[in-house]
C-alpha positions in Angstrom: 63.3 139.3 119.9 61.5 136.0 119.5 62.2 133.2 117.1 65.8 132.6 118.2 67.1 129.3 119.5 66.6 130.4 123.1 62.9 131.0 122.5 60.9 128.0 123.9 58.2 128.6 121.3 60.7 128.4 118.4 60.1 124.9 116.9 61.7 123.4 113.8 61.5 120.1 112.0 64.2 117.5 112.5 64.4 114.3 110.4 65.0 111.4 112.7 65.0 108.5 110.1 62.4 106.2 108.6 60.4 109.2 107.3 59.7 110.5 110.8 60.0 114.2 111.5 60.3 115.6 115.0 59.4 119.1 116.0 61.0 121.0 118.8 63.8 123.4 119.9 66.3 120.5 119.9 65.9 120.2 116.1 66.7 123.9 115.7 69.9 123.5 117.7 71.0 120.5 115.7 70.2 122.2 112.4 72.0 125.4 113.3 75.1 123.6 114.5 75.4 121.0 111.8 73.3 121.1 108.5 71.8 117.7 107.7 72.7 116.3 104.3 70.2 114.8 101.9 69.0 111.3 102.9 69.9 108.2 100.9 66.4 107.7 99.7 66.2 111.2 98.4 69.6 110.9 96.7 68.7 107.7 94.9 65.3 108.9 93.8 66.8 112.2 92.6 69.4 110.4 90.6 66.8 108.0 89.1 64.6 110.9 88.2 67.4 112.7 86.4 68.3 109.5 84.5 64.6 108.9 83.4 64.2 112.6 82.3 67.4 112.5 80.3 66.4 109.2 78.7 62.9 110.5 77.9 64.3 113.6 76.3 66.7 111.6 74.2 64.0 109.3 73.0 61.6 112.2 72.3 64.3 114.2 70.4 65.2 111.1 68.3 61.6 110.3 67.5 60.5 113.8 66.6 63.6 115.1 64.8 65.1 112.0 63.1 62.1 109.6 63.0 60.0 111.3 60.3 62.9 112.0 58.0 64.3 108.4 58.3 60.8 107.0 57.7 60.2 109.1 54.5 63.7 108.3 53.1 63.0 104.6 53.7 59.7 104.9 51.7 61.4 106.5 48.8 64.1 103.8 48.8 61.4 101.1 48.7 59.7 102.8 45.7 56.7 104.3 47.6 57.4 107.9 46.6 53.7 108.8 46.3 53.0 107.6 49.9 56.1 109.3 51.1 54.9 112.7 49.6 51.5 112.2 51.3 53.2 111.5 54.6 55.5 114.4 54.2 52.5 116.7 53.9 51.2 115.2 57.2 54.5 115.8 58.9 53.1 117.9 61.7 50.4 115.4 62.4 53.0 112.7 62.5 55.1 114.7 64.9 52.2 115.4 67.2 51.2 111.7 67.3 54.8 110.7 67.9 55.1 113.2 70.7 51.9 112.1 72.3 52.9 108.4 72.2 56.4 109.1 73.5 55.0 111.2 76.3 52.4 108.6 77.3 55.0 105.8 77.2 57.7 107.9 78.9 55.4 108.9 81.8 54.2 105.3 82.3 57.8 104.2 82.3 58.7 106.9 84.8 55.9 106.0 87.2 56.9 102.3 87.1 60.6 103.1 87.4 60.0 105.5 90.2 57.8 103.0 92.1 60.4 100.3 91.8 63.2 102.6 92.7 61.3 103.8 95.8 60.7 100.2 97.0 64.3 99.3 96.5 65.7 102.4 98.1 63.3 102.0 101.0 64.5 98.5 101.6 68.1 99.6 101.4 67.4 102.5 103.8 65.7 100.1 106.2 68.7 97.8 106.1 71.2 100.6 106.7 69.0 102.0 109.5 69.0 98.5 111.1 72.8 98.6 111.0 72.9 102.0 112.5 70.5 101.1 115.3 72.5 97.9 116.0 75.7 99.9 116.1 74.2 102.3 118.6 73.1 99.4 120.8 76.6 97.9 120.7 78.1 101.3 121.5 75.9 101.4 124.6 77.1 98.0 125.8 74.5 95.6 124.3 77.0 93.2 122.7 74.5 90.4 122.2 72.7 92.2 119.3 72.8 90.5 116.0 71.6 91.4 112.5 69.6 89.2 110.1 70.7 88.8 106.5 69.3 91.6 104.4 69.0 89.6 101.1 70.2 92.7 99.2 73.3 91.1 97.7 76.7 89.8 98.8 77.9 93.3 99.8 75.2 93.7 102.4 75.5 90.1 103.5 79.3 90.7 104.0 78.5 93.8 106.0 76.0 91.9 108.2 78.4 89.0 108.8 81.3 91.4 109.7 79.0 93.3 112.1 77.8 90.1 113.8 81.4 88.9 114.0 82.5 92.2 115.6 79.6 92.1 118.1 80.4 88.5 119.0 84.1 89.3 119.6 83.2 92.4 121.7 80.7 90.2 123.7 83.5 87.6 124.4 85.9 90.4 125.4 83.3 91.9 127.7 82.6 88.6 129.3 86.3 88.0 129.8 86.7 91.4 131.3 83.8 90.9 133.7 85.0 87.5 134.8 88.5 88.7 135.1 87.5 91.6 137.3 85.4 89.3 139.5 88.2 86.7 139.8 90.9 89.4 140.4 88.8 91.0 143.2 88.4 87.6 144.8 92.0 86.7 144.6 93.3 90.1 145.8 91.1 90.0 148.9 93.4 87.6 150.9 96.8 89.3 150.3 95.2 92.7 150.9 93.6 91.5 154.1 97.0 90.2 155.2 98.7 93.5 154.4 96.0 95.5 156.2 96.1 93.3 159.2 99.8 93.4 159.7 100.0 97.2 159.1 97.2 97.8 161.6 99.0 95.5 164.0 102.3 97.5 163.5 100.4 100.8 164.1 98.8 99.5 167.3 102.1 98.1 168.6 100.8 94.5 168.6 103.1 93.4 165.7 106.8 94.2 165.7 108.3 95.4 162.4 111.1 92.9 162.4 112.6 90.8 159.6 109.9 88.2 159.8 107.1 90.8 159.5 108.9 92.6 156.7 109.3 89.2 154.9 105.5 88.6 155.2 104.7 92.0 153.8 107.1 91.7 151.0 105.7 88.2 150.2 102.2 89.5 150.0 103.3 92.4 147.7 105.2 90.0 145.5 102.1 87.9 145.3 100.0 90.8 144.1 102.6 91.8 141.5 102.7 88.2 140.2 98.9 88.1 140.1 98.7 91.3 138.1 101.4 90.1 135.6 99.6 86.7 135.2 96.2 88.3 134.7 97.7 90.6 132.0 99.3 87.6 130.2 96.1 85.5 130.4 93.9 88.4 129.1 96.2 89.0 126.1 96.3 85.2 125.3 92.5 84.7 125.6 91.6 87.8 123.5 94.1 87.0 120.8 96.4 89.9 121.6 99.5 87.9 121.9 102.0 88.7 119.1 103.2 85.3 118.0 106.4 84.7 116.0 106.0 81.2 114.5 109.0 79.6 112.9 110.3 76.1 112.1 111.8 74.9 115.3 113.4 71.7 116.5 111.1 70.4 119.3 113.9 68.5 120.9 115.8 71.7 121.5 112.8 73.2 123.2 112.6 70.2 125.7 116.3 70.3 126.4 116.2 74.1 127.2 113.2 73.8 129.4 114.6 70.9 131.4 118.0 72.7 131.8 116.3 75.9 133.1 114.3 74.0 135.7 117.0 71.6 136.8 118.3 73.7 139.7 114.8 74.2 141.1 114.2 70.4 140.9 117.5 69.7 142.7 116.6 72.1 145.5 113.3 70.3 146.1 114.9 66.8 145.8 112.8 65.9 142.8 114.3 64.1 139.8 113.8 65.9 136.6 114.5 64.1 133.3 113.6 64.3 129.6 112.7 61.4 127.3 113.4 61.8 123.6 112.4 59.6 120.6 115.0 57.5 119.0 114.3 58.9 115.6 114.9 62.5 114.6 111.8 64.7 114.6 111.5 67.2 111.8 111.1 70.9 112.8 107.6 72.1 113.6 106.1 75.5 113.2 105.7 77.2 116.6 106.6 80.3 118.6 109.6 78.9 120.5 109.5 81.5 123.3 105.8 80.9 124.0 106.1 77.1 123.8 109.0 77.2 126.3 106.8 79.4 128.5 104.0 76.8 128.3 106.3 73.9 129.2 108.0 75.8 131.9 104.6 76.6 133.5 103.8 72.9 133.4 107.1 71.8 134.8 106.9 74.4 137.6 103.4 73.2 138.4 104.6 69.6 138.5 107.5 70.4 140.7 105.3 72.3 143.1 103.0 69.3 143.6 105.5 66.5 143.6 107.0 65.6 147.0 110.7 65.1 147.7 111.9 61.9 146.1 109.4 62.1 143.3 110.0 62.3 139.6 109.0 64.8 136.8 109.5 63.8 133.2 109.3 66.0 130.1 108.6 63.8 127.1 108.6 64.3 123.3 107.1 62.1 120.7 105.3 62.1 117.3 101.7 60.8 117.0 99.6 60.7 113.8 101.8 63.4 112.3 101.5 65.7 115.3 104.3 66.7 117.7 103.4 65.8 121.3 105.0 67.2 124.4 104.2 65.6 127.8 104.9 66.6 131.4 104.4 63.7 133.7 104.8 63.7 137.5 104.5 61.3 140.5 102.8 63.9 142.7 99.5 64.9 144.1 97.3 63.8 141.2 93.9 65.2 140.2 90.5 63.9 141.1 88.4 62.8 138.1 85.7 65.4 138.8 88.3 68.2 138.6 90.0 67.3 135.3 87.7 69.3 133.2 88.0 72.4 135.4 91.7 72.8 136.2 92.3 75.1 133.3 89.8 77.6 134.6 91.2 80.8 136.2 92.0 80.5 139.9 90.4 77.1 140.1 91.5 75.3 143.2 91.5 71.5 143.6 91.2 71.2 147.3 94.7 70.5 148.6 95.8 69.5 145.1 97.2 71.4 142.1 97.1 75.2 142.0 95.9 75.2 145.7 99.2 76.1 147.4 100.0 79.8 147.9 103.1 79.6 145.8 101.1 79.8 142.6 98.7 82.5 141.3 96.2 79.9 140.0 96.6 81.2 136.5 99.5 79.1 135.1 97.4 76.4 133.6 94.9 78.8 132.1 97.8 80.9 130.5 99.4 77.7 129.1 96.2 76.5 127.6 95.5 79.9 126.0 99.0 80.1 124.5 98.8 76.6 123.1 95.4 77.3 121.5 96.8 80.5 120.0 99.2 78.3 118.1 96.6 76.0 116.9 97.4 73.2 119.4 95.6 71.5 122.3 96.5 71.1 126.0 94.9 68.3 128.0 95.4 66.7 131.4 95.0 63.1 132.7 95.3 61.6 136.1 94.4 58.3 137.8 93.3 60.1 140.9 94.7 61.7 144.1 98.2 60.6 144.9 98.6 58.9 141.5 100.4 61.6 139.6 99.4 63.5 136.5 100.2 64.0 132.9 99.8 67.1 130.8 99.9 66.7 127.0 100.6 69.5 124.5 99.8 68.5 120.9 100.9 70.6 117.9 99.9 69.8 114.3 102.5 70.1 111.6 101.5 72.9 109.3 
């Protein structure tokens, strides 16, 4: 039996959009599986036609049924009874003329209204089709697509703006993901190579599985775990996925807790760790205390890592132009001027300077900057050069 969906000669029409019809067996499959509803253009024109027909019928009924009687009664009231009787005798003629004039006027109005409605609905359909095509491109991974304003009103403008904002955020997330994967693959290469080399050496009998080798393997595994945890924290912070709990906090308490937590590490490295407080009391500031302590702890840990024995690390607190300012100053390695603008990048290494030693994952400064920005603040770095120490400044505005 021919004519079924399996018949290659069975061809049906399928509406693709923009008044284009396709013919082929695929259309038959689509129509049989899911009936297509009426298009927006057809719906709007159908509704407009119904409104025009009803309006024309109401006008015609009013003109033909009530018009003559009202006109004759008005003539009698004005004292023109003889003329009214003459018009009454020509009632049928009056009705025919009225019907003809209403029909001509109604049809003209319908043609004009239909034309205008068609142009408007066509423009609306075009704008909606543009959104649909752009959404399809975004779904396929083209996050750089943008829509132009449709000039159809504030609702469509809001839709266009929301779509462009969504596409921009998806594009930023995709770029972050790509860069993160590239950086992660690069950073994982060294510890994985070390693990592989030692394991192959153990299998070949070249390397003994003693405490020293076990310590090296455990250290490389710990490095990979730390790297994965830091990458997750950085991605969440950069993509705005960190759940902040801002509250009015005393900034002095934050400094005291951070210094107390790092004091033992500073003592073990023979580095002096101190805090400097303003003489006047600072009013509480809105911040996420746990995240701010994480930021300052990262900065202090970074300073201790790059400050030699006998050096000094100072955590300062001050108020400047209405903002609360935290500083972490050290007398350590320092930063070359050409590297100051890049030290907050993921995995950036400053030669033998900051973030270059294997103890760090290379993500601490990037995480800190992202967490500060998430709270509406800024994190900057300053240094007079190699060997001259460094100063990191966190500035939070009072809100």
